C-alpha positions, 0 to 999 in steps of 0.5 A, spaced: 500 500 500 502 506 498 505 510 504 505 504 508 512 504 510 512 512 511 507 511 516 510 506 520 516 509 520 513 515 523 510 511 528 517 508 530 519 515 531 513 517 535 514 511 539 521 513 541 518 518 546 517 513 552 521 510 558 524 503 557 519 499 560 522 493 558 529 494 561 531 491 568 533 498 570 525 501 569 522 499 576 517 505 576 510 503 575 506 496 574 509 495 567 511 488 565 513 486 558 508 481 555 511 474 554 513 472 547 508 467 546 502 472 548 505 477 543 505 472 537 498 469 539 495 476 539 498 477 532 495 471 530 488 472 532 488 479 530 488 476 523 481 474 524 479 479 529 474 475 533 469 478 538 468 474 544 461 477 545 458 471 542 460 465 539 457 468 532 463 472 532 469 468 536 468 461 536 475 458 537 477 464 541 471 464 546 472 457 548 479 459 549 477 464 554 473 459 558 479 455 558 483 460 560 478 463 565 477 456 568 485 456 570 485 462 573 479 460 578 482 453 579 489 457 581 485 460 587 481 454 589 475 454 585 472 448 581 465 451 580 465 459 578 462 464 573 467 469 570 470 472 563 475 477 561 475 484 560 479 490 559 482 491 566 481 491 573 477 497 573 471 494 569 472 487 572 471 491 579 465 495 576 462 488 574 463 485 581 461 491 585 455 491 580 453 484 582 454 486 589 449 492 589 444 487 586 444 482 591 445 488 597 441 494 594 442 500 598 448 498 602 455 501 603 461 498 599 467 499 604 474 499 602 481 501 606 484 508 605 489 505 601 484 501 596 484 503 589 480 510 588 476 506 582 472 503 588 469 509 590 468 512 583 465 505 581 460 506 587 458 513 585 457 510 578 452 505 581 449 509 586 451 506 592 454 509 598 462 508 599 466 509 605 473 508 607 476 504 612 483 507 616 489 503 615 494 500 620 501 502 619 503 497 614 498 500 609 493 494 611 485 495 612 485 496 620 481 490 623 478 494 629 476 500 625 472 495 620 469 491 626 466 498 629 463 499 622 460 493 621 457 493 628 454 499 626 450 496 620 448 497 613 455 494 610 453 490 604 460 489 601 467 489 604 473 490 599 479 486 601 485 489 597 490 483 595 496 488 593 495 495 594 497 500 588 502 504 592 505 499 597 503 492 595 500 491 602 495 485 603 489 486 607 488 481 613 483 477 609 483 471 615 480 476 620 475 479 614 473 472 613 472 471 621 468 477 621 463 474 616 461 469 621 458 475 625 456 480 620 452 479 614 456 482 608 459 480 601 467 479 600 470 482 594 477 480 593 481 486 589 487 481 587 488 485 580 495 486 582 497 481 587 492 475 585 498 471 582 502 471 588 498 465 591 503 461 587 509 463 590 513 460 596 516 466 599 511 470 602 510 471 610 506 466 613 500 472 614 500 474 607 500 467 605 494 465 609 491 471 606 492 469 599 490 462 601 483 465 603 481 468 597 477 462 595 472 465 601 471 471 597 464 471 593 468 475 587 475 476 585 478 480 580 485 479 577 489 482 572 493 478 567 496 484 564 500 486 570 503 479 573 500 475 567 505 477 562 499 479 557 498 486 553 494 491 556 488 490 556 486 484 559 483 483 566 478 478 569 472 478 574 470 471 577 464 469 581 464 463 586 456 462 585 455 461 578 447 463 579 449 470 579 449 469 571 441 471 572 443 478 574 446 479 567 440 476 563 438 480 557 435 478 550 438 480 543 435 480 537 441 479 532 446 474 536 446 468 540 443 464 535 449 459 533 449 455 539 445 453 545 451 454 550 451 460 554 455 466 550 460 470 554 456 476 552 450 473 556 455 474 563 458 480 561 456 488 562 461 489 556 459 487 549 464 487 544 471 484 547 477 482 543 478 475 542 485 476 541 486 477 548 483 471 550 488 467 545 494 470 548 492 469 555 490 461 553 497 460 549 501 463 555 498 459 560 499 453 556 506 454 555 507 457 563 502 453 567 499 456 573 502 451 578 506 452 585 513 451 583 513 452 576 516 457 571 511 462 572 511 462 579 518 462 580 518 469 576 514 472 581 518 469 587 524 472 583 521 479 583 519 479 591 526 476 592 529 482 589 524 487 593 526 484 599 534 485 597 533 492 596 529 493 602 534 490 606 540 495 603 535 501 604 533 499 611 541 499 613 543 505 610 542 511 615 540 516 609 533 513 608 527 511 612 522 506 610 515 503 610 513 496 612 517 490 609 514 489 602 509 484 602 509 482 595 514 486 590 513 493 591 517 497 596 517 505 598 522 509 602 524 516 603 530 520 604 532 522 611 531 529 613 530 535 618 523 536 616 518 532 612 517 537 607 525 537 606 524 529 605 519 530 600 523 535 596 529 530 596 525 524 594 524 528 587 531 530 587 533 523 587 528 521 583 531 525 577 538 524 579 536 516 578 533 517 571 539 521 569 543 515 570 537 510 567 534 508 573 527 509 573 523 509 579 516 512 581 514 517 586 508 516 591 505 521 596 503 517 603 500 518 609 505 520 615 504 514 619 506 509 613 513 511 614 517 511 620 519 518 620 523 518 626 525 524 629 523 528 622 519 534 624 512 533 622 510 540 618 505 536 613 501 530 614 503 526 608 510 525 605 513 524 598 516 517 597 520 513 592 517 507 590 519 501 586 515 496 583 520 490 582 516 485 578 520 483 572 524 476 574 530 480 571 530 484 577 533 479 582 539 479 578 540 486 577 539 488 584 546 490 585 546 495 579 540 498 582 543 499 588 549 502 585 545 507 581 540 509 587 546 510 592 550 514 587 543 518 585 542 519 593 549 522 594 549 527 588 542 529 591 545 530 598 551 534 595 546 539 591 542 540 598 
């Protein structure tokens, strides 16, 4: 086609304006390169361009989606389930909370103050009350505060975050499950980030127990496009009780004719959905099964090991203060300073200095109680911290290099102060 090469060349030039997301020295945001098998399977499916709304538009890819989703359900311990893929965690959480609202109309949805902001926004879209529950010093939902709120009545759903975006904290699901014996509410596990860690063997006992109890939730969200090695967007919503499918029931005069089996569009709020995403996920899980001790699980464990390694180095350095030890593969820390405002400014300088040395971190604003600020003057209620997401398996081998650059960037920033 005339002009094709010129346009693609322009695209290539435009795409140079990016951070090196696939490089081990990129440790900023939740960006993990898709596996080669996912990319290739996605490209194969694009030639057909299936639509997984109905079997009329995606026969093979719909079957692959059901198999891939069943593997995710089995990973958390469910043999019976209802679920499907969607564009990401936001849409998956929307569907889970929509079902919760249908079953507990007018009752409040509660989540921790460190839960993703999407829950409050979704509750607003659904016209449901939303309330935030304070966090403890580790960034997890405060159980005594939750108990007091449940005792007051009117709560329909408790959102347990299995890996917060800011710090990777995992809500104490064991205590939440125990409270369900005394109070009537639904548990929704937002495991968009952390869900796959159910497969790893290097978590603390408390965190391990929380993931083992994800199976006790009524609904679960997992994002394969985070730790699942998939291209964006690929999220998944799972329901333990298949009977919730009745809430989705609708009729369509122009689809659902080619099979008497349930079509994916009949259990989804979304209509058109890319079958290519399902094909890519199916292929990845075929190559890298979701089993403890497998190659996929070892990659997750390597990222966590890297986070623990870097955390130990930072904690032993008197130039820094830290938050709680990482529960997954995310850690936060801040430079020590006289005032918290000074520490926040210094975090920005270290961030910039590290980037100049090709180490790409992130910044996060946290409540003061989540960081051990020690003798710092509290001239503000929040502190800007450095944040690292060590989600690539390669990060374990690159820990020395990451620390060397961070050390140099910190030294340079302190010299300029």
